[in-house]
VOBA-1610 file (N, C-alpha, C; in pm, whole numbers, padded with zeros to 5 digits, always signed):
BEGIN
Met-01228+00891-01226Met-01134+00882-01335Met-01052+00756-01316Ser-01038+00676-01421Ser-00956+00555-01415Ser-00843+00567-01516Ile-00722+00564-01466Ile-00604+00569-01552Ile-00513+00454-01511Asn-00498+00356-01598Asn-00406+00246-01570Asn-00265+00290-01597Val-00175+00262-01506Val-00036+00303-01517Val+00053+00182-01494Ala+00160+00171-01570Ala+00252+00057-01561Ala+00326+00057-01427Leu+00389-00055-01398Leu+00467-00070-01275Leu+00573+00038-01263Asp+00631+00081-01375Asp+00731+00188-01370Asp+00673+00315-01309Gln+00547+00346-01335Gln+00484+00464-01275Gln+00470+00446-01124Leu+00439+00324-01080Leu+00432+00297-00936Leu+00567+00322-00872Arg+00673+00279-00938Arg+00808+00305-00887Arg+00833+00455-00873Thr+00789+00531-00971Thr+00807+00677-00968Thr+00732+00738-00852Glu+00607+00694-00833Glu+00527+00748-00722Glu+00588+00712-00587Ile+00633+00589-00571Ile+00694+00549-00444Ile+00821+00628-00418Ala+00899+00653-00521Ala+01019+00736-00505Ala+00981+00877-00459Arg+00871+00929-00510Arg+00825+01063-00473Arg+00774+01066-00329Tyr+00703+00961-00287Tyr+00645+00957-00153Tyr+00745+00913-00046Gly+00852+00847-00086Gly+00950+00797+00011Gly+00929+00649+00036His+01019+00591+00109His+01019+00446+00129His+00972+00406+00269Thr+00888+00490+00332Thr+00842+00458+00467Thr+00689+00470+00478Pro+00617+00374+00417Pro+00471+00373+00429Pro+00427+00303+00557Tyr+00297+00294+00574Tyr+00237+00210+00677Tyr+00196+00079+00611Leu+00230-00033+00674Leu+00184-00164+00631Leu+00055-00193+00703Leu-00050-00227+00627Leu-00180-00260+00685Leu-00205-00408+00663Ser-00214-00481+00774Ser-00242-00625+00768Ser-00365-00653+00854Gln-00410-00778+00850Gln-00530-00816+00924Gln-00500-00928+01021Gly-00544-00910+01146Gly-00527-01014+01246Gly-00634-01121+01235Asp-00617-01228+01309Asp-00715-01338+01307Asp-00853-01294+01353Asp-00859-01190+01435Asp-00990-01140+01481Asp-01052-01041+01384Gly-00986-01017+01269Gly-01038-00927+01167Gly-00998-00782+01184Arg-00933-00751+01295Arg-00893-00612+01318Arg-00772-00576+01232Pro-00769-00453+01182Pro-00652-00410+01105Pro-00534-00384+01199His-00416-00403+01146His-00293-00375+01219His-00209-00284+01129Ala-00175-00167+01178Ala-00097-00070+01100Ala+00037-00049+01169Val+00144-00052+01090Val+00277-00030+01144Val+00362+00039+01037Ala+00444+00133+01079Ala+00535+00200+00987Ala+00647+00103+00949Val+00679+00098+00820Val+00785+00011+00769Val+00872+00088+00671Thr+00984+00031+00637Thr+01069+00082+00530Thr+01071-00024+00421Val+01038+00016+00298Val+01032-00079+00187Val+01142-00049+00085Thr+01187-00155+00020Thr+01280-00144-00092Thr+01228-00233-00204Trp+01269-00203-00324Trp+01232-00285-00439Trp+01331-00399-00454Glu+01280-00518-00477Glu+01358-00634-00519Glu+01286-00690-00641Gly+01335-00655-00759Gly+01266-00692-00881Gly+01134-00617-00888Glu+01024-00690-00901Glu+00892-00628-00908Glu+00816-00636-00777Arg+00888-00665-00668Arg+00827-00677-00536Arg+00884-00576-00440Leu+00803-00540-00342Leu+00848-00454-00233Leu+00879-00541-00113Val+00989-00512-00043Val+01032-00594+00069Val+01053-00506+00191Ser+01015-00560+00306Ser+01028-00489+00433Ser+01069-00586+00542Ser+01142-00536+00641Ser+01162-00618+00761Ser+01026-00625+00832Ser+01015-00713+00931Ser+00884-00735+00990Ser+00893-00761+01139Gly+00792-00713+01209Gly+00774-00749+01348Gly+00698-00880+01358Thr+00689-00933+01478Thr+00625-01062+01501Thr+00477-01062+01462Arg+00403-00960+01503Arg+00260-00957+01475Arg+00234-00940+01325Ser+00307-00851+01260Ser+00288-00832+01116Ser+00318-00960+01040Ala+00427-01029+01076Ala+00462-01155+01009Ala+00352-01259+01029Arg+00302-01269+01150Arg+00194-01365+01178Arg+00068-01331+01097Asn+00034-01201+01094Asn-00085-01158+01020Asn-00071-01189+00871Val+00042-01154+00812Val+00061-01173+00668Val+00065-01321+00632Ala+00125-01403+00718Ala+00128-01546+00692Ala-00013-01605+00688Ala-00100-01556+00775Ala-00238-01608+00782Ala-00333-01539+00684His-00307-01412+00655His-00396-01331+00570His-00308-01250+00475Pro-00270-01306+00361Pro-00169-01243+00276Pro-00211-01119+00198Leu-00339-01082+00200Leu-00380-00960+00131Leu-00347-00840+00221Val-00257-00753+00174Val-00210-00640+00253Val-00221-00511+00172Ser-00202-00401+00240Ser-00195-00270+00175Ser-00080-00191+00235Leu-00025-00102+00153Leu+00073-00005+00197Leu+00010+00132+00179Leu+00026+00220+00277Leu-00035+00352+00273Leu+00071+00458+00300Trp+00084+00551+00205Trp+00168+00668+00221Trp+00078+00789+00238Pro+00093+00869+00344Pro+00014+00991+00359Pro+00052+01092+00249Pro-00032+01194+00229Pro+00001+01295+00129Pro+00136+01362+00160Val+00206+01399+00054Val+00334+01468+00073Val+00316+01618+00086Glu+00197+01669+00051Glu+00169+01810+00067Glu+00025+01826+00116Pro-00005+01936+00186Pro-00142+01958+00233Pro-00241+01954+00116Gly-00350+01880+00134Gly-00452+01869+00031Gly-00416+01774-00082Gly-00300+01709-00071Gly-00254+01619-00175Gly-00313+01480-00163Tyr-00268+01395-00253Tyr-00314+01258-00258Tyr-00237+01169-00160Ser-00304+01069-00104Ser-00238+00956-00037Ser-00209+00854-00145Leu-00104+00778-00129Leu-00073+00666-00218Leu-00109+00538-00145Ile-00194+00456-00207Ile-00235+00329-00149Ile-00201+00219-00248Val-00126+00119-00202Val-00088+00006-00286Val-00137-00121-00219Asp-00222-00196-00288Asp-00267-00327-00241Asp-00174-00432-00300Gly-00157-00542-00227Gly-00071-00646-00280Gly-00088-00778-00210Asp-00018-00876-00265Asp-00012-01011-00207Asp+00116-01021-00127Gly+00100-01048+00002Gly+00215-01056+00092Gly+00261-01198+00116Ala+00388-01212+00146Ala+00446-01342+00183Ala+00553-01315+00288Val+00573-01410+00376Val+00671-01397+00484Val+00784-01495+00461Ser+00906-01449+00478Ser+01022-01537+00476Ser+01104-01510+00601Gly+01167-01613+00653Gly+01246-01599+00775Gly+01157-01600+00898Glu+01223-01590+01014Glu+01152-01593+01141Glu+01214-01494+01238Gly+01138-01460+01341Gly+01188-01374+01447Gly+01237-01241+01393Ala+01352-01195+01446Ala+01407-01066+01408Ala+01450-01061+01261Gly+01470-01177+01198Gly+01511-01180+01058Gly+01396-01194+00959Ala+01272-01190+01008Ala+01156-01207+00919Ala+01146-01089+00822Arg+01106-01122+00699Arg+01083-01020+00596Arg+00948-01043+00532Ile+00884-00935+00494Ile+00758-00942+00422Ile+00784-00895+00280Thr+00743-00978+00184Thr+00755-00945+00043Thr+00614-00918-00009Ile+00598-00806-00079Ile+00467-00767-00130Ile+00473-00752-00281Thr+00387-00826-00349Thr+00371-00813-00494Thr+00254-00720-00519Pro+00279-00598-00569Pro+00169-00504-00590Pro+00067-00557-00691Thr-00062-00540-00658Thr-00170-00580-00747Thr-00255-00461-00790Arg-00250-00354-00713Arg-00331-00236-00742Arg-00270-00117-00671Gly-00273-00003-00736Gly-00228+00119-00674Gly-00321+00233-00709Val-00339+00324-00615Val-00428+00437-00639Val-00375+00559-00563Leu-00390+00674-00626Leu-00370+00801-00557Leu-00509+00845-00513His-00526+00874-00384His-00660+00898-00329His-00660+01023-00242Arg-00766+01100-00255Arg-00790+01210-00162Arg-00940+01234-00155Pro-00987+01285-00041Pro-01129+01318-00032Pro-01164+01424-00135Gly-01281+01416-00187Gly-01323+01515-00285Gly-01472+01514-00299Ser-01524+01620-00351Ser-01668+01627-00372Ser-01698+01699-00503Ser-01617+01672-00605Ser-01642+01736-00733Ser-01768+01679-00796Pro-01838+01756-00880Pro-01957+01704-00948Pro-01928+01579-01030Val-01808+01570-01088Val-01773+01452-01168Val-01763+01329-01080Ser-01694+01339-00966Ser-01681+01223-00878Ser-01816+01184-00819Gln-01901+01281-00788Gln-02034+01250-00736Gln-02119+01180-00841Ala-02108+01222-00967Ala-02184+01159-01075Ala-02143+01014-01096Arg-02015+00982-01068Arg-01967+00844-01081Arg-02003+00762-00957Gly-02063+00825-00858Gly-02097+00753-00736Gly-01980+00742-00640Cys-01876+00821-00662Cys-01757+00818-00578Cys-01742+00954-00513Gly-01732+00956-00383Gly-01716+01084-00312Gly-01572+01123-00296Ala-01482+01061-00370Ala-01340+01090-00357Ala-01280+01118-00494Asp-01162+01174-00493Asp-01088+01207-00614Asp-00976+01103-00625Cys-00995+00999-00705Cys-00903+00886-00710Cys-00840+00872-00849Val-00716+00831-00853Val-00646+00805-00977Val-00582+00666-00966Pro-00641+00562-01029Pro-00584+00427-01025Pro-00446+00424-01090Leu-00355+00346-01035Leu-00219+00334-01089Leu-00194+00200-01155Leu-00258+00092-01109Leu-00236-00040-01167Leu-00368-00098-01212
//
């Protein structure tokens, strides 16, 4: 199922899931790096403080994702992909993320999802 939803809907979902997702970035060796962060909205961007490794990763590889686990058993995870940028240095570094895609995702095996070639139950947000 594909349902495009405006940025306002993404704001609603993030408010429901809370402001503490995992930031997923990529190191120079291609390995993913996951770290818990706290995000806030600044205009149409999400902003977080940053550790040294996350800042280095985002500066070199700006495609990032934010992942919120389900808020209830059997529920959807919220995944937001975006373009990241780093400002500041050291303890004052911040990562700014411009969302480009959002999806509510959970494992699934419904006949409809299987017919679409997708083994999951996904609802696109952006």
